[in-house]
Backbone and ligand atoms as CSV (ligand in chain L), in Angstrom:
chain,resi,resn,atom,element,x,y,z
A,1,UNK,N,N,14.738,-17.338,8.481
A,1,UNK,CA,C,14.253,-16.881,7.176
A,1,UNK,C,C,13.817,-15.425,7.280
A,2,UNK,N,N,14.484,-14.545,6.576
A,2,UNK,CA,C,14.130,-13.132,6.549
A,2,UNK,C,C,13.412,-12.797,5.251
A,3,UNK,N,N,12.195,-12.363,5.384
A,3,UNK,CA,C,11.427,-12.041,4.187
A,3,UNK,C,C,11.479,-10.552,3.940
A,4,UNK,N,N,11.858,-10.174,2.720
A,4,UNK,CA,C,11.859,-8.762,2.366
A,4,UNK,C,C,10.454,-8.384,1.911
A,5,UNK,N,N,9.923,-7.356,2.508
A,5,UNK,CA,C,8.575,-6.932,2.148
A,5,UNK,C,C,8.548,-5.429,1.902
A,6,UNK,N,N,7.651,-5.011,1.043
A,6,UNK,CA,C,7.549,-3.584,0.760
A,6,UNK,C,C,6.218,-3.004,1.219
A,7,UNK,N,N,5.525,-3.735,2.076
A,7,UNK,CA,C,4.354,-3.154,2.728
A,7,UNK,C,C,4.444,-3.507,4.213
A,8,UNK,N,N,3.774,-2.750,5.027
A,8,UNK,CA,C,3.880,-2.921,6.476
A,8,UNK,C,C,2.972,-4.059,6.945
A,9,UNK,N,N,3.526,-4.919,7.775
A,9,UNK,CA,C,2.754,-6.024,8.324
A,9,UNK,C,C,2.399,-5.704,9.770
A,10,UNK,N,N,1.119,-5.819,10.060
A,10,UNK,CA,C,0.628,-5.537,11.402
A,10,UNK,C,C,-0.002,-6.778,12.005
A,11,UNK,N,N,0.016,-6.846,13.325
A,11,UNK,CA,C,-0.682,-7.908,14.035
A,11,UNK,C,C,-2.182,-7.726,13.792
A,12,UNK,N,N,-2.858,-8.794,13.393
A,12,UNK,CA,C,-4.281,-8.691,13.098
A,12,UNK,C,C,-5.147,-8.565,14.350
A,13,UNK,N,N,-4.553,-8.749,15.511
A,13,UNK,CA,C,-5.306,-8.584,16.758
A,13,UNK,C,C,-5.114,-7.176,17.328
A,14,UNK,N,N,-3.866,-6.777,17.535
A,14,UNK,CA,C,-3.612,-5.516,18.239
A,14,UNK,C,C,-3.168,-4.377,17.323
A,15,UNK,N,N,-2.842,-4.692,16.061
A,15,UNK,CA,C,-2.479,-3.642,15.125
A,15,UNK,C,C,-1.032,-3.183,15.202
A,16,UNK,N,N,-0.251,-3.767,16.065
A,16,UNK,CA,C,1.151,-3.388,16.209
A,16,UNK,C,C,1.920,-3.712,14.925
A,17,UNK,N,N,2.855,-2.854,14.562
A,17,UNK,CA,C,3.698,-3.126,13.396
A,17,UNK,C,C,4.708,-4.199,13.774
A,18,UNK,N,N,4.801,-5.215,12.935
A,18,UNK,CA,C,5.651,-6.358,13.271
A,18,UNK,C,C,6.945,-6.359,12.462
A,19,UNK,N,N,8.051,-6.630,13.141
A,19,UNK,CA,C,9.275,-6.938,12.397
A,19,UNK,C,C,9.561,-8.432,12.505
A,20,UNK,N,N,8.833,-9.090,13.399
A,20,UNK,CA,C,8.840,-10.546,13.462
A,20,UNK,C,C,7.503,-10.977,14.057
A,21,UNK,N,N,7.101,-12.197,13.733
A,21,UNK,CA,C,5.824,-12.657,14.264
A,21,UNK,C,C,5.380,-13.928,13.574
A,22,UNK,N,N,4.127,-14.250,13.775
A,22,UNK,CA,C,3.586,-15.504,13.267
A,22,UNK,C,C,2.687,-15.257,12.068
A,23,UNK,N,N,2.930,-16.042,11.038
A,23,UNK,CA,C,2.069,-16.037,9.866
A,23,UNK,C,C,1.174,-17.267,9.980
A,24,UNK,N,N,-0.124,-17.082,9.805
A,24,UNK,CA,C,-1.066,-18.195,9.932
A,24,UNK,C,C,-2.041,-18.165,8.755
A,25,UNK,N,N,-2.147,-19.285,8.073
A,25,UNK,CA,C,-3.048,-19.394,6.929
A,25,UNK,C,C,-4.132,-20.403,7.272
A,26,UNK,N,N,-5.367,-19.923,7.283
A,26,UNK,CA,C,-6.505,-20.811,7.557
A,26,UNK,C,C,-7.531,-20.613,6.452
A,27,UNK,N,N,-7.645,-21.588,5.578
A,27,UNK,CA,C,-8.547,-21.427,4.439
A,27,UNK,C,C,-8.093,-20.265,3.594
A,28,UNK,N,N,-8.987,-19.317,3.345
A,28,UNK,CA,C,-8.611,-18.160,2.533
A,28,UNK,C,C,-8.029,-17.036,3.392
A,29,UNK,N,N,-8.100,-17.195,4.711
A,29,UNK,CA,C,-7.632,-16.138,5.608
A,29,UNK,C,C,-6.129,-16.245,5.838
A,30,UNK,N,N,-5.450,-15.121,5.642
A,30,UNK,CA,C,-4.025,-15.039,5.945
A,30,UNK,C,C,-3.864,-14.017,7.049
A,31,UNK,N,N,-3.388,-14.476,8.203
A,31,UNK,CA,C,-3.280,-13.576,9.339
A,31,UNK,C,C,-1.860,-13.505,9.877
A,32,UNK,N,N,-1.594,-12.389,10.547
A,32,UNK,CA,C,-0.308,-12.179,11.197
A,32,UNK,C,C,-0.572,-11.874,12.662
A,33,UNK,N,N,0.228,-12.466,13.524
A,33,UNK,CA,C,0.057,-12.224,14.955
A,33,UNK,C,C,1.389,-11.974,15.628
A,34,UNK,N,N,1.382,-11.076,16.588
A,34,UNK,CA,C,2.555,-10.907,17.435
A,34,UNK,C,C,2.538,-12.040,18.469
A,35,UNK,N,N,3.630,-12.198,19.171
A,35,UNK,CA,C,3.741,-13.271,20.154
A,35,UNK,C,C,2.668,-13.203,21.225
A,36,UNK,N,N,2.299,-11.980,21.621
A,36,UNK,CA,C,1.301,-11.808,22.678
A,36,UNK,C,C,-0.098,-12.205,22.216
A,37,UNK,N,N,-0.400,-11.994,20.959
A,37,UNK,CA,C,-1.769,-12.184,20.479
A,37,UNK,C,C,-2.026,-13.568,19.882
A,38,UNK,N,N,-0.976,-14.286,19.549
A,38,UNK,CA,C,-1.176,-15.597,18.925
A,38,UNK,C,C,-2.080,-16.482,19.780
A,39,UNK,N,N,-1.826,-16.461,21.078
A,39,UNK,CA,C,-2.595,-17.288,22.015
A,39,UNK,C,C,-4.065,-16.886,22.112
A,40,UNK,N,N,-4.371,-15.615,21.777
A,40,UNK,CA,C,-5.768,-15.161,21.792
A,40,UNK,C,C,-6.492,-15.666,20.556
A,41,UNK,N,N,-5.733,-15.816,19.473
A,41,UNK,CA,C,-6.341,-16.174,18.191
A,41,UNK,C,C,-6.574,-17.678,18.068
A,42,UNK,N,N,-5.723,-18.488,18.691
A,42,UNK,CA,C,-5.865,-19.942,18.566
A,42,UNK,C,C,-5.139,-20.652,19.694
A,43,UNK,N,N,-5.482,-21.911,19.857
A,43,UNK,CA,C,-4.805,-22.698,20.883
A,43,UNK,C,C,-3.464,-23.182,20.326
A,44,UNK,N,N,-2.611,-23.633,21.236
A,44,UNK,CA,C,-1.307,-24.145,20.825
A,44,UNK,C,C,-1.480,-25.363,19.911
A,45,UNK,N,N,-2.461,-26.212,20.237
A,45,UNK,CA,C,-2.706,-27.414,19.430
A,45,UNK,C,C,-3.132,-27.047,18.012
A,46,UNK,N,N,-3.990,-26.024,17.898
A,46,UNK,CA,C,-4.439,-25.569,16.576
A,46,UNK,C,C,-3.258,-25.029,15.770
A,47,UNK,N,N,-2.415,-24.263,16.457
A,47,UNK,CA,C,-1.245,-23.688,15.789
A,47,UNK,C,C,-0.302,-24.797,15.322
A,48,UNK,N,N,-0.041,-25.758,16.203
A,48,UNK,CA,C,0.879,-26.843,15.857
A,48,UNK,C,C,0.394,-27.647,14.657
A,49,UNK,N,N,-0.917,-27.817,14.595
A,49,UNK,CA,C,-1.493,-28.552,13.467
A,49,UNK,C,C,-1.215,-27.808,12.151
A,50,UNK,N,N,-1.456,-26.512,12.168
A,50,UNK,CA,C,-1.203,-25.701,10.971
A,50,UNK,C,C,0.285,-25.642,10.654
A,51,UNK,N,N,1.094,-25.601,11.716
A,51,UNK,CA,C,2.548,-25.555,11.549
A,51,UNK,C,C,3.032,-26.800,10.810
A,52,UNK,N,N,2.509,-27.948,11.231
A,52,UNK,CA,C,2.928,-29.207,10.608
A,52,UNK,C,C,2.517,-29.286,9.141
A,53,UNK,N,N,1.444,-28.573,8.795
A,53,UNK,CA,C,1.014,-28.553,7.394
A,53,UNK,C,C,1.720,-27.434,6.614
A,54,UNK,N,N,2.590,-26.722,7.285
A,54,UNK,CA,C,3.312,-25.625,6.631
A,54,UNK,C,C,2.470,-24.377,6.455
A,55,UNK,N,N,1.357,-24.280,7.185
A,55,UNK,CA,C,0.429,-23.156,7.037
A,55,UNK,C,C,0.599,-22.108,8.134
A,56,UNK,N,N,1.489,-22.389,9.085
A,56,UNK,CA,C,1.753,-21.425,10.150
A,56,UNK,C,C,3.228,-21.505,10.509
A,57,UNK,N,N,3.834,-20.354,10.663
A,57,UNK,CA,C,5.236,-20.333,11.074
A,57,UNK,C,C,5.624,-18.963,11.610
A,58,UNK,N,N,6.723,-18.961,12.337
A,58,UNK,CA,C,7.289,-17.730,12.870
A,58,UNK,C,C,8.306,-17.215,11.869
A,59,UNK,N,N,8.315,-15.932,11.624
A,59,UNK,CA,C,9.297,-15.394,10.690
A,59,UNK,C,C,9.643,-13.947,11.026
A,60,UNK,N,N,10.677,-13.472,10.357
A,60,UNK,CA,C,11.080,-12.070,10.508
A,60,UNK,C,C,10.911,-11.381,9.169
A,61,UNK,N,N,10.496,-10.145,9.237
A,61,UNK,CA,C,10.311,-9.380,8.013
A,61,UNK,C,C,11.280,-8.223,7.983
A,62,UNK,N,N,11.830,-7.988,6.812
A,62,UNK,CA,C,12.734,-6.874,6.644
A,62,UNK,C,C,12.088,-5.890,5.690
A,63,UNK,N,N,11.839,-4.705,6.191
A,63,UNK,CA,C,11.173,-3.708,5.362
A,63,UNK,C,C,12.194,-2.956,4.520
A,64,UNK,N,N,11.916,-2.886,3.234
A,64,UNK,CA,C,12.790,-2.137,2.345
A,64,UNK,C,C,12.383,-0.676,2.383
A,65,UNK,N,N,13.336,0.207,2.653
A,65,UNK,CA,C,12.980,1.628,2.725
A,65,UNK,C,C,12.600,2.192,1.355
A,66,UNK,N,N,11.686,3.153,1.374
A,66,UNK,CA,C,11.313,3.841,0.136
A,66,UNK,C,C,11.930,5.235,0.088
A,67,UNK,N,N,12.425,5.683,1.237
A,67,UNK,CA,C,13.048,6.999,1.275
A,67,UNK,C,C,13.930,7.117,2.506
A,68,UNK,N,N,14.726,8.170,2.537
A,68,UNK,CA,C,15.613,8.339,3.692
A,68,UNK,C,C,15.830,9.820,4.001
A,69,UNK,N,N,15.820,10.118,5.288
A,69,UNK,CA,C,16.219,11.433,5.754
A,69,UNK,C,C,17.607,11.273,6.367
A,70,UNK,N,N,18.559,11.985,5.838
A,70,UNK,CA,C,19.909,11.928,6.406
A,70,UNK,C,C,20.015,13.008,7.482
A,71,UNK,N,N,20.325,12.590,8.704
A,71,UNK,CA,C,20.397,13.541,9.818
A,71,UNK,C,C,21.814,14.057,9.992
A,72,UNK,N,N,22.765,13.137,10.038
A,72,UNK,CA,C,24.187,13.479,10.098
A,72,UNK,C,C,24.888,12.472,9.199
A,73,UNK,N,N,26.226,12.506,9.211
A,73,UNK,CA,C,26.979,11.553,8.384
A,73,UNK,C,C,26.654,10.110,8.726
A,74,UNK,N,N,26.328,9.867,9.982
A,74,UNK,CA,C,26.131,8.482,10.415
A,74,UNK,C,C,24.692,8.179,10.811
A,75,UNK,N,N,23.858,9.204,10.932
A,75,UNK,CA,C,22.483,8.969,11.375
A,75,UNK,C,C,21.486,9.214,10.251
A,76,UNK,N,N,20.610,8.252,10.076
A,76,UNK,CA,C,19.582,8.394,9.053
A,76,UNK,C,C,18.259,7.833,9.560
A,77,UNK,N,N,17.202,8.395,9.047
A,77,UNK,CA,C,15.860,7.888,9.324
A,77,UNK,C,C,15.328,7.350,8.005
A,78,UNK,N,N,14.951,6.086,7.992
A,78,UNK,CA,C,14.462,5.477,6.759
A,78,UNK,C,C,12.939,5.475,6.751
A,79,UNK,N,N,12.376,5.850,5.639
A,79,UNK,CA,C,10.923,5.796,5.481
A,79,UNK,C,C,10.561,4.418,4.942
A,80,UNK,N,N,9.745,3.700,5.688
A,80,UNK,CA,C,9.365,2.351,5.277
A,80,UNK,C,C,8.029,2.350,4.552
A,81,UNK,N,N,7.151,3.245,4.935
A,81,UNK,CA,C,5.834,3.286,4.291
A,81,UNK,C,C,5.138,4.584,4.633
A,82,UNK,N,N,4.268,4.992,3.739
A,82,UNK,CA,C,3.357,6.094,4.022
A,82,UNK,C,C,1.968,5.495,3.950
A,83,UNK,N,N,1.240,5.631,5.037
A,83,UNK,CA,C,-0.074,4.993,5.105
A,83,UNK,C,C,-1.166,6.048,5.143
A,84,UNK,N,N,-2.047,5.953,4.178
A,84,UNK,CA,C,-3.173,6.875,4.158
A,84,UNK,C,C,-4.376,6.162,4.740
A,85,UNK,N,N,-4.754,6.618,5.906
A,85,UNK,CA,C,-5.820,5.960,6.666
A,85,UNK,C,C,-6.659,7.061,7.314
A,86,UNK,N,N,-7.281,6.777,8.438
A,86,UNK,CA,C,-8.049,7.805,9.142
A,86,UNK,C,C,-7.113,8.974,9.462
A,87,UNK,N,N,-5.919,8.635,9.970
A,87,UNK,CA,C,-4.865,9.625,10.154
A,87,UNK,C,C,-3.714,9.210,9.257
A,88,UNK,N,N,-3.301,10.087,8.359
A,88,UNK,CA,C,-2.185,9.747,7.485
A,88,UNK,C,C,-0.913,9.660,8.317
A,89,UNK,N,N,-0.138,8.607,8.072
A,89,UNK,CA,C,1.024,8.372,8.915
A,89,UNK,C,C,2.217,7.917,8.084
A,90,UNK,N,N,3.385,8.129,8.666
A,90,UNK,CA,C,4.623,7.655,8.063
A,90,UNK,C,C,5.229,6.636,9.006
A,91,UNK,N,N,5.603,5.497,8.454
A,91,UNK,CA,C,6.278,4.473,9.246
A,91,UNK,C,C,7.765,4.582,8.954
A,92,UNK,N,N,8.560,4.747,9.999
A,92,UNK,CA,C,9.996,4.932,9.802
A,92,UNK,C,C,10.806,3.929,10.622
A,93,UNK,N,N,12.027,3.707,10.165
A,93,UNK,CA,C,12.993,2.984,10.998
A,93,UNK,C,C,13.912,4.043,11.564
A,94,UNK,N,N,13.914,4.173,12.880
A,94,UNK,CA,C,14.687,5.203,13.536
A,94,UNK,C,C,16.161,4.802,13.566
A,95,UNK,N,N,17.046,5.772,13.845
A,95,UNK,CA,C,18.477,5.452,13.847
A,95,UNK,C,C,18.845,4.269,14.748
A,96,UNK,N,N,18.090,4.042,15.807
A,96,UNK,CA,C,18.408,2.915,16.705
A,96,UNK,C,C,17.819,1.587,16.211
A,97,UNK,N,N,17.162,1.617,15.057
A,97,UNK,CA,C,16.637,0.381,14.478
A,97,UNK,C,C,15.189,0.098,14.819
A,98,UNK,N,N,14.635,0.834,15.772
A,98,UNK,CA,C,13.240,0.593,16.139
A,98,UNK,C,C,12.305,1.188,15.085
A,99,UNK,N,N,11.096,0.676,15.055
A,99,UNK,CA,C,10.121,1.147,14.077
A,99,UNK,C,C,9.158,2.102,14.752
A,100,UNK,N,N,8.951,3.235,14.143
A,100,UNK,CA,C,8.058,4.237,14.703
A,100,UNK,C,C,7.022,4.659,13.685
A,101,UNK,N,N,5.943,5.186,14.211
A,101,UNK,CA,C,4.834,5.586,13.363
A,101,UNK,C,C,4.472,7.020,13.727
A,102,UNK,N,N,4.437,7.902,12.747
A,102,UNK,CA,C,4.182,9.306,13.029
A,102,UNK,C,C,3.093,9.859,12.123
A,103,UNK,N,N,2.210,10.632,12.714
A,103,UNK,CA,C,1.138,11.271,11.965
A,103,UNK,C,C,1.709,12.405,11.109
A,104,UNK,N,N,1.235,12.497,9.884
A,104,UNK,CA,C,1.675,13.574,9.003
A,104,UNK,C,C,1.039,14.889,9.459
A,105,UNK,N,N,1.875,15.905,9.633
A,105,UNK,CA,C,1.390,17.225,10.017
A,105,UNK,C,C,1.743,18.226,8.923
A,106,UNK,N,N,1.137,19.392,9.011
A,106,UNK,CA,C,1.389,20.419,8.003
A,106,UNK,C,C,1.733,21.725,8.700
A,107,UNK,N,N,2.761,22.394,8.207
A,107,UNK,CA,C,3.125,23.678,8.813
A,107,UNK,C,C,2.235,24.786,8.240
A,108,UNK,N,N,2.498,26.015,8.647
A,108,UNK,CA,C,1.615,27.119,8.248
A,108,UNK,C,C,1.640,27.371,6.732
A,109,UNK,N,N,2.708,26.902,6.073
A,109,UNK,CA,C,2.768,27.017,4.607
A,109,UNK,C,C,2.160,25.807,3.908
A,110,UNK,N,N,1.646,24.884,4.696
A,110,UNK,CA,C,1.034,23.692,4.115
A,110,UNK,C,C,2.028,22.606,3.743
A,111,UNK,N,N,3.266,22.756,4.206
A,111,UNK,CA,C,4.299,21.760,3.899
A,111,UNK,C,C,4.182,20.569,4.854
A,112,UNK,N,N,4.083,19.364,4.285
A,112,UNK,CA,C,3.953,18.189,5.160
A,112,UNK,C,C,5.265,17.787,5.827
A,113,UNK,N,N,5.147,17.349,7.077
A,113,UNK,CA,C,6.313,16.899,7.834
A,113,UNK,C,C,5.856,15.932,8.910
A,114,UNK,N,N,6.829,15.260,9.522
A,114,UNK,CA,C,6.542,14.509,10.748
A,114,UNK,C,C,7.448,15.039,11.843
A,115,UNK,N,N,6.932,15.014,13.045
A,115,UNK,CA,C,7.692,15.479,14.203
A,115,UNK,C,C,8.196,14.254,14.955
A,116,UNK,N,N,9.483,13.961,14.795
A,116,UNK,CA,C,10.071,12.803,15.475
A,116,UNK,C,C,10.910,13.323,16.634
A,117,UNK,N,N,10.336,13.307,17.808
A,117,UNK,CA,C,11.019,13.874,18.974
A,117,UNK,C,C,11.239,15.361,18.748
A,118,UNK,N,N,12.495,15.786,18.830
A,118,UNK,CA,C,12.844,17.197,18.658
A,118,UNK,C,C,12.920,17.596,17.189
A,119,UNK,N,N,13.029,16.593,16.333
A,119,UNK,CA,C,13.342,16.853,14.925
A,119,UNK,C,C,12.085,16.913,14.073
A,120,UNK,N,N,12.037,17.935,13.233
A,120,UNK,CA,C,10.951,18.048,12.265
A,120,UNK,C,C,11.495,17.606,10.912
A,121,UNK,N,N,10.894,16.557,10.363
A,121,UNK,CA,C,11.375,15.998,9.105
A,121,UNK,C,C,10.386,16.345,7.992
A,122,UNK,N,N,10.863,17.181,7.069
A,122,UNK,CA,C,10.006,17.610,5.971
A,122,UNK,C,C,10.063,16.626,4.806
A,123,UNK,N,N,8.917,16.420,4.202
A,123,UNK,CA,C,8.834,15.491,3.074
A,123,UNK,C,C,9.764,15.896,1.928
A,124,UNK,N,N,9.853,17.199,1.646
A,124,UNK,CA,C,10.657,17.604,0.485
A,124,UNK,C,C,12.166,17.463,0.750
A,125,UNK,N,N,12.542,17.150,2.002
A,125,UNK,CA,C,13.965,16.911,2.310
A,125,UNK,C,C,14.270,15.418,2.342
A,126,UNK,N,N,13.245,14.632,2.087
A,126,UNK,CA,C,13.417,13.172,2.100
A,126,UNK,C,C,13.863,12.705,0.714
A,127,UNK,N,N,14.916,11.899,0.684
A,127,UNK,CA,C,15.432,11.409,-0.584
A,127,UNK,C,C,14.832,10.037,-0.873
A,128,UNK,N,N,14.355,9.886,-2.088
A,128,UNK,CA,C,13.840,8.595,-2.515
A,128,UNK,C,C,14.995,7.607,-2.687
A,129,UNK,N,N,14.788,6.377,-2.284
A,129,UNK,CA,C,15.868,5.386,-2.475
A,129,UNK,C,C,15.490,4.384,-3.556
L,1,ZN,ZN,ZN,-0.702,-8.381,18.657
């Protein structure tokens, strides 16, 4: 089951951005855990009990891009989310499919960009999808 989502899902224990993981509903609490952290949050027996009630399951999430930077004819960087937090960041899907998180920086003219490896990606060059 692939769920399309338009917000970023993070592990509630370690904060890692998840493209797959465990959804757990306990009372009013809805939590997400990566495979490594599930065992810290609950025992296997507790998880199985919730699983049988349909309140816990493993799933994959597919993030819908909100923008795209075209690098070449075949390479693109997709913007999945812009997060305004202590450090403003952009969550992207890199050309190899991995998910990366980059802090928003500003050049001397005040133009916002992210530095992804060697490449500087400016916001005004990003196309909305
Ligand atoms: Zn985790």
